[in-house]
C-alpha positions in Angstrom: -3.2 15.4 -22.7 -0.6 13.0 -21.3 -1.4 13.9 -17.7 -5.2 13.0 -17.9 -4.3 9.7 -19.5 -1.8 8.8 -16.9 -4.2 9.8 -14.2 -7.0 7.6 -15.7 -4.6 4.6 -15.9 -3.7 5.1 -12.3 -7.3 5.3 -11.2 -8.2 2.2 -13.1 -5.3 0.3 -11.7 -6.1 1.4 -8.1 -9.8 0.4 -8.6 -8.9 -3.0 -10.0 -6.5 -3.6 -7.1 -9.0 -2.5 -4.5 -11.6 -4.8 -6.0 -9.2 -7.8 -5.8 -9.8 -9.8 -2.6 -7.0 -10.1 -0.2 -5.2 -13.4 -0.6 -5.7 -15.8 2.3 -2.7 -16.3 4.6 -4.0 -19.5 6.1 -4.3 -22.9 4.5 -6.0 -26.0 5.8 -3.3 -28.7 5.5 -5.3 -31.8 6.6 -8.0 -33.2 8.8 -7.0 -35.7 11.4 -9.7 -38.2 12.4 -9.2 -40.4 15.4 -9.2 -44.2 14.7 -12.4 -44.5 16.7 -14.9 -42.1 18.3 -14.8 -38.3 18.2 -12.0 -35.9 19.1 -12.6 -34.2 22.5 -9.4 -32.1 22.9 -6.0 -31.6 21.3 -2.6 -30.4 22.6 0.6 -29.7 20.5 4.2 -30.1 21.5 6.3 -27.8 19.3 9.6 -29.2 20.6 8.7 -32.8 19.7 6.7 -32.0 16.5 3.8 -34.0 18.0 0.1 -33.5 18.3 -1.9 -35.3 21.0 -5.6 -35.9 20.4 -8.0 -37.4 23.0 -11.1 -39.2 21.7 -14.0 -41.3 22.9 -16.8 -43.3 21.4 -18.7 -43.6 24.7 -17.1 -46.9 25.8 -13.5 -46.7 24.5 -11.3 -43.7 25.3 -8.0 -43.1 23.6 -5.0 -40.8 23.2 -3.6 -40.7 19.7 -0.2 -39.2 18.8 0.3 -37.6 15.4 3.3 -36.2 13.5 2.7 -32.5 12.9 4.9 -32.7 9.8 3.1 -35.5 8.0 -0.2 -36.0 9.9 0.5 -39.7 10.3 -0.2 -41.5 13.6 2.9 -42.3 15.7 2.7 -45.6 17.3 -0.6 -47.2 18.6 -3.3 -45.2 20.4 -3.0 -45.2 24.2 -6.1 -46.5 26.1 -7.5 -44.2 28.7 -9.5 -45.1 31.8 -11.9 -42.2 31.2 -12.6 -39.6 28.6 -10.0 -36.8 28.6 -12.2 -33.8 28.0 -9.3 -31.3 28.5 -5.5 -31.5 28.1 -2.4 -29.3 28.6 1.3 -29.6 28.0 3.5 -29.3 31.1 7.3 -29.4 31.7 9.6 -32.2 30.6 7.2 -33.3 27.8 4.4 -34.3 30.1 0.8 -34.1 28.9 -1.8 -33.6 31.7 -5.2 -35.1 31.0 -8.4 -34.1 32.9 -10.3 -37.4 33.5 -13.3 -35.9 35.2 -12.5 -36.5 38.9 -8.7 -36.8 38.6 -5.7 -35.8 36.5 -3.5 -38.3 34.7 0.0 -37.7 33.3 1.3 -39.0 30.0 5.1 -39.2 29.6 5.8 -38.3 25.9 9.3 -39.8 26.0 8.5 -43.2 27.4 4.9 -43.4 26.2 3.6 -44.4 29.6 0.4 -43.1 31.3 0.2 -42.4 35.1 -3.4 -42.3 36.4 -4.4 -40.4 39.5 -1.5 -38.1 39.2 -3.4 -35.4 41.0 -6.6 -36.1 42.9 -9.4 -33.6 42.5 -12.4 -33.1 44.8 -15.0 -32.3 42.2 -14.8 -32.4 38.4 -12.1 -31.1 36.1 -13.3 -28.8 33.3 -10.3 -26.6 32.5 -6.5 -27.1 32.6 -3.7 -24.6 31.9 0.1 -25.2 32.6 3.0 -22.9 33.3 6.0 -25.2 32.6 8.6 -22.6 33.5 7.3 -22.2 37.1 6.1 -25.8 37.4 2.5 -24.9 38.0 -0.8 -26.5 36.9 -4.1 -24.5 37.0 -7.2 -26.5 37.4 -10.8 -25.2 36.9 -13.2 -27.2 39.1 -16.8 -27.0 37.9 -18.4 -28.8 40.9 -16.4 -26.8 43.4 -16.7 -23.5 41.5 -13.0 -22.8 42.0 -9.6 -22.4 40.5 -6.7 -24.2 42.2 -2.9 -23.9 41.5 -0.9 -27.1 41.9 2.8 -27.8 42.1 3.6 -30.2 39.3 6.6 -31.6 41.0 4.8 -32.7 44.2 1.1 -32.7 43.0 0.2 -30.5 46.0 -2.0 -27.4 45.9 -0.3 -24.0 46.2 -2.4 -22.1 48.7 -6.1 -22.3 49.0 -8.5 -22.7 46.1 -9.9 -19.5 44.7 -13.7 -19.9 45.1 -15.8 -18.1 42.5 -19.6 -17.2 42.5 -20.1 -19.4 39.5 -18.1 -22.2 37.9 -15.2 -21.2 35.7 -16.0 -20.8 32.0 -12.5 -20.2 30.7 -8.9 -20.5 31.8 -5.5 -19.3 30.5 -2.0 -18.6 31.8 0.5 -15.8 31.2 3.7 -17.9 31.3 5.9 -14.8 31.2 4.4 -13.2 34.3 3.3 -16.5 35.9 -0.3 -15.5 36.4 -3.5 -17.3 35.7 -6.8 -15.8 34.3 -10.2 -17.4 34.7 -13.6 -16.2 33.5 -17.0 -16.9 34.9 -20.6 -15.8 34.0 -23.7 -16.1 36.1 -27.0 -14.5 37.0 -28.3 -13.3 40.3 -31.6 -11.8 41.4 -31.2 -8.2 42.3 -34.3 -6.0 43.2 -36.6 -8.6 41.8 -34.8 -9.1 38.4 -32.1 -11.3 37.2 -28.7 -9.6 36.6 -25.8 -11.4 34.8 -22.2 -10.9 35.8 -19.3 -11.5 33.4 -16.0 -11.3 35.3 -12.3 -12.0 34.6 -10.4 -13.0 37.7 -6.6 -12.9 38.2 -4.8 -15.7 40.2 -1.2 -15.4 41.3 0.8 -18.5 40.4 3.3 -18.1 43.2 0.8 -17.9 46.0 -2.4 -19.3 44.4 -4.4 -16.3 45.6 -6.9 -14.1 43.9 -5.3 -10.7 43.0 -7.9 -8.9 40.9 -11.2 -8.9 39.0 -12.4 -7.1 35.9 -16.1 -6.6 35.0 -16.9 -7.5 31.4 -20.5 -6.6 31.2 -23.9 -8.2 32.0 -24.8 -10.3 29.0 -26.3 -13.7 29.5 -24.0 -16.5 28.1 -21.3 -14.0 28.1 -17.6 -14.4 28.9 -16.3 -17.8 28.0 -12.9 -18.5 26.4 -9.8 -16.5 27.4 -6.3 -16.1 26.0 -3.3 -13.9 26.8 -0.7 -11.9 24.9 2.2 -12.0 27.3 4.2 -9.4 25.4 1.6 -6.7 25.5 0.1 -7.8 28.8 -3.3 -8.0 27.1 -6.1 -10.4 27.7 -8.9 -11.4 25.2 -12.2 -12.7 26.5 -14.9 -14.2 24.1 -18.4 -13.1 24.8 -20.5 -15.9 23.3 -24.0 -14.4 23.1 -22.8 -10.8 22.4 -20.6 -11.8 19.4 -17.7 -9.8 20.7 -14.2 -10.2 22.2 -13.3 -8.0 25.1 -9.8 -6.5 25.1 -8.4 -6.2 28.6 -5.3 -4.3 29.9 -4.0 -6.9 32.4 -1.6 -4.6 34.1 -4.2 -1.9 34.7 -7.0 -4.4 35.1 -9.5 -2.6 32.9 -11.3 -3.1 29.6 -9.8 -1.1 26.8 -11.7 -2.2 23.7 -14.1 -4.6 22.0 -13.7 -6.6 18.9 -16.7 -7.6 16.8 -16.6 -11.4 16.1 -19.9 -12.8 15.1 -20.9 -16.5 15.1 -20.8 -17.0 18.9 -17.1 -17.0 19.6 -16.0 -19.3 22.4 -12.4 -20.8 22.4 -9.6 -18.4 21.8 -5.9 -18.6 20.9 -3.2 -16.0 20.4 -0.1 -16.2 18.4 2.4 -13.6 19.7 4.8 -14.1 16.8 2.3 -12.8 14.2 0.1 -10.8 16.6 -2.9 -12.8 15.4 -6.0 -13.7 17.4 -8.0 -16.8 16.6 -11.7 -17.2 17.7 -13.6 -20.4 17.3 -17.1 -19.6 16.2 -19.4 -22.3 17.4 -22.4 -21.0 15.5 -20.6 -20.6 12.1 -18.4 -23.8 11.9 -15.3 -21.7 11.3 -12.5 -19.9 13.0 -12.2 -16.1 12.7 -8.7 -14.7 12.1 -8.6 -11.3 13.9 -6.1 -8.5 13.6 -6.3 -6.8 17.0 -4.4 -3.8 15.8 -6.9 -3.1 13.0 -9.8 -4.3 15.2 -11.3 -6.5 12.5 -11.7 -10.0 11.2 -9.3 -10.4 8.3 -10.0 -14.0 7.3 -12.2 -17.0 8.0 -10.9 -20.6 8.3 -13.5 -23.3 7.5 -13.6 -26.1 10.0 -15.9 -28.9 11.1 -19.2 -28.2 13.0 -19.2 -26.4 16.3 -15.5 -25.8 16.9 -14.9 -26.1 20.7 -11.2 -26.1 21.3 -8.0 -24.6 19.9 -4.3 -25.6 20.2 -1.6 -23.4 18.8 2.0 -24.1 17.8 3.7 -20.7 18.1 6.9 -21.8 16.5 5.4 -23.1 13.3 2.4 -20.7 13.5 0.0 -23.6 13.0 -3.5 -23.9 14.5 -5.3 -27.1 15.4 -9.1 -26.8 15.7 -11.2 -29.5 17.4 -14.5 -29.5 15.5 -17.0 -32.0 14.2 -15.3 -34.9 15.9 -11.9 -34.3 14.1 -9.0 -31.9 14.2 -8.3 -29.4 11.4 -4.6 -28.5 10.9 -4.2 -25.0 9.6 -0.9 -23.4 8.6 -0.2 -19.8 8.3 1.6 -19.0 5.0 4.2 -16.4 4.7 2.8 -13.2 3.1 3.8 -12.7 -0.6 7.1 -10.9 -1.2 5.6 -8.2 -3.4 3.2 -6.1 -1.5 -0.3 -6.3 -3.0 -0.7 -2.5 -2.6 -0.4 -0.7 -6.1 3.0 0.8 -5.4 4.2 1.0 -9.1 0.8 2.5 -10.2 0.7 5.3 -7.7 4.2 6.4 -8.6 3.0 7.3 -12.1 0.9 10.2 -10.7 3.9 12.4 -9.7 5.6 11.6 -13.1 2.5 12.7 -15.0 3.0 16.5 -14.7 6.8 16.2 -15.3 6.8 15.5 -19.1 4.1 18.0 -19.8 5.9 20.6 -22.0 3.1 23.1 -22.2 5.2 26.3 -22.0 8.1 25.1 -24.1 6.5 23.2 -27.0 5.0 26.2 -28.8 7.6 28.8 -27.9 10.9 27.0 -28.7 10.5 26.4 -32.5 8.1 29.3 -33.3 10.5 32.3 -33.4 13.5 30.5 -35.0 11.8 28.5 -37.7 9.2 31.0 -39.1 11.3 34.2 -39.2 14.0 33.4 -41.8 11.6 31.5 -44.0 10.8 34.4 -46.4 14.4 35.5 -46.7 15.7 33.2 -49.4 13.0 34.2 -52.0 14.5 33.2 -55.4 12.5 35.5 -57.7 11.5 38.9 -56.2 9.5 39.9 -59.3 7.2 42.5 -57.7 10.2 44.7 -56.9 10.9 45.6 -60.6 8.5 48.5 -60.5 10.3 50.0 -57.5 13.1 51.4 -59.9 10.6 53.1 -62.2 12.4 56.5 -61.6 13.6 57.9 -64.9 17.3 57.3 -65.4 19.2 60.4 -66.6 21.0 60.1 -70.0 24.7 60.7 -69.5 25.0 62.3 -73.0 22.2 64.7 -72.5 22.6 68.1 -70.9 19.0 68.5 -70.2 18.1 68.1 -66.6 15.2 65.8 -66.2 12.1 67.0 -64.4 11.8 66.0 -60.8 9.8 62.8 -60.3 6.5 62.9 -58.6 6.2 62.3 -54.8 4.2 59.0 -55.1 6.5 56.8 -57.2 8.9 56.2 -54.4 8.5 52.5 -53.5 8.1 51.4 -50.0 11.0 49.0 -49.3 10.0 45.6 -48.2 13.1 44.8 -46.3 14.6 41.3 -46.9 11.8 40.4 -49.3 13.0 42.5 -52.2 16.6 41.6 -52.2 17.3 45.0 -54.0 20.1 47.3 -52.9 20.4 50.8 -54.4 23.6 52.7 -53.8 24.5 56.2 -55.1 27.8 56.6 -56.8 29.6 59.5 -55.2 32.4 59.6 -57.7 32.8 62.1 -60.6 30.0 60.6 -62.6 26.7 62.4 -62.2 24.4 59.4 -62.4 23.3 56.9 -59.8 23.7 53.2 -60.2 20.5 51.4 -59.7 20.6 47.7 -59.6 17.7 45.3 -59.4 18.6 41.6 -59.2 17.7 38.4 -57.5 19.8 38.2 -54.4 22.8 40.1 -56.0 23.9 43.5 -54.6 25.7 45.9 -57.1 27.7 48.6 -55.4 29.4 51.5 -57.2 32.9 52.0 -56.2 34.2 55.5 -55.3 35.8 57.2 -58.2 34.8 54.6 -60.8 32.1 54.4 -63.4 29.5 51.8 -62.9 31.8 49.1 -61.3 30.1 46.1 -60.0 30.7 45.1 -56.3 30.8 41.7 -54.7 27.9 39.4 -54.7 25.6 39.4 -51.6 26.1 35.8 -50.5 23.7 35.8 -47.6 20.6 36.1 -49.8 22.0 34.0 -52.6 22.9 31.0 -50.5 19.7 31.0 -48.5 21.5 31.5 -45.2 19.4 32.9 -42.3 19.6 36.6 -41.6 18.9 37.9 -38.2 16.0 40.4 -38.0 18.4 43.1 -36.9 20.4 42.8 -40.2 17.3 42.9 -42.3 16.1 46.0 -40.5 19.5 47.7 -41.1 19.4 46.8 -44.8 15.9 48.2 -45.2 16.9 51.5 -43.5 19.9 51.8 -45.8 17.8 51.4 -48.8 15.3 54.0 -47.6 18.1 56.4 -46.9 19.6 56.0 -50.4 16.3 56.5 -52.1 15.5 59.6 -50.1 18.9 61.1 -50.9 18.5 60.6 -54.7 15.0 62.0 -54.6 16.2 65.1 -52.7 19.0 65.9 -55.1 16.8 65.5 -58.1 14.3 67.9 -56.6 17.1 70.5 -56.0 18.3 70.2 -59.6 14.8 70.6 -60.9 14.3 73.7 -58.9 17.5 75.3 -60.2 17.0 74.7 -64.0 13.9 75.7 -66.1 11.7 73.0 -67.2 12.2 71.9 -70.9 10.2 69.5 -72.8 12.6 67.3 -74.7 9.9 65.0 -75.9 10.8 62.3 -73.4 7.6 60.9 -71.7 
């Protein structure tokens, strides 16, 4: 009975645990709103604990610095000559800002802005930096190209990589010094429009195109891109398809697809927690994706139409530009006790252990029930067992032999009666009937009384073997007396002395 109960408890515990929703690992700390206008882009400096937010109200354009610890503004906003639609953090604490037709540089140490740091022939739509190599990757929408620049000199590295369509996303693998850009566009083939979604690879050392990966043919397809430098894996957001393509960057091939609804666009990857973040422009939230499980594990609520993401990999904090403000989201440490029902499941193997099915009925049964009838205080029914006529010692007349039927059937330990024939000179037999006392005739004496049978009198337990032996002895004695009486009756003539 114990096992079914334990099993039922375990099942109920597992069911209640499974029904409990998984606790969120992310918490929105605060929303940072620029002093004027709407936020356009954000960039975080983990070393300086600073967040840089560009904003514009149509006429005034600013760069505001915030403390990532408190969310408070640091100093006064910096006036910009044009809207900074994109930003990236380079070497030596320099923030590069794309001001449409040029690139400006902001020195975070001195707080000074240098305009026209790098001249661009066209329009800047994407920026990505490799501080270790001193490279800046620039996506040019008007020129439909990606160009690598040396940040020390401001000169281009090699020739621009010209694409069939303008770049839609840009990211850099700072470990392997390689840039990745996406583009999507349609072309008329055989009288119908065919869309191409492609991921291109650009070498940071030479500035040349080194590979392309086809990502399908969905309209409004490949947009945002991010890189896992440890696993050499690229992730590309397919806006209209509601998916994220997984690309093996070393083998240059697609290895999987992650379902992320809500029109994913901007992406960010945290290598420290192996977590992928996807801004869902159609759902006003950010999807937290576990690439290993291939599923969305959590949803972070943000402002409307999140368009850009910035990640602090040291503090595992995400900054989302949405609804004209920036949402700061921190990843919490998972709880120490694992939410899985570990203590409950361990009860299942212990259930069968205490079940004493074979031992409970067998252990007490033979020892407790056998000796119970032994210490019977008053064996009254055994009085008729000695109904055999006792010969008179003064009479010379031999009694007739008793009939065959009066011989009592011994009941073993229940009668407590012991009959022993006297083999001395006397011619009569001692017959003793008592309650637990055995009278034994001694050899060569007349009717002497033996020692008391203490086993039956004290109520001690007698083993079945001893009881059987006593019963056999009683039977043997009774049979011997009966046999001798028959022989005497056969030898002497029958006389009627008037004794019934």
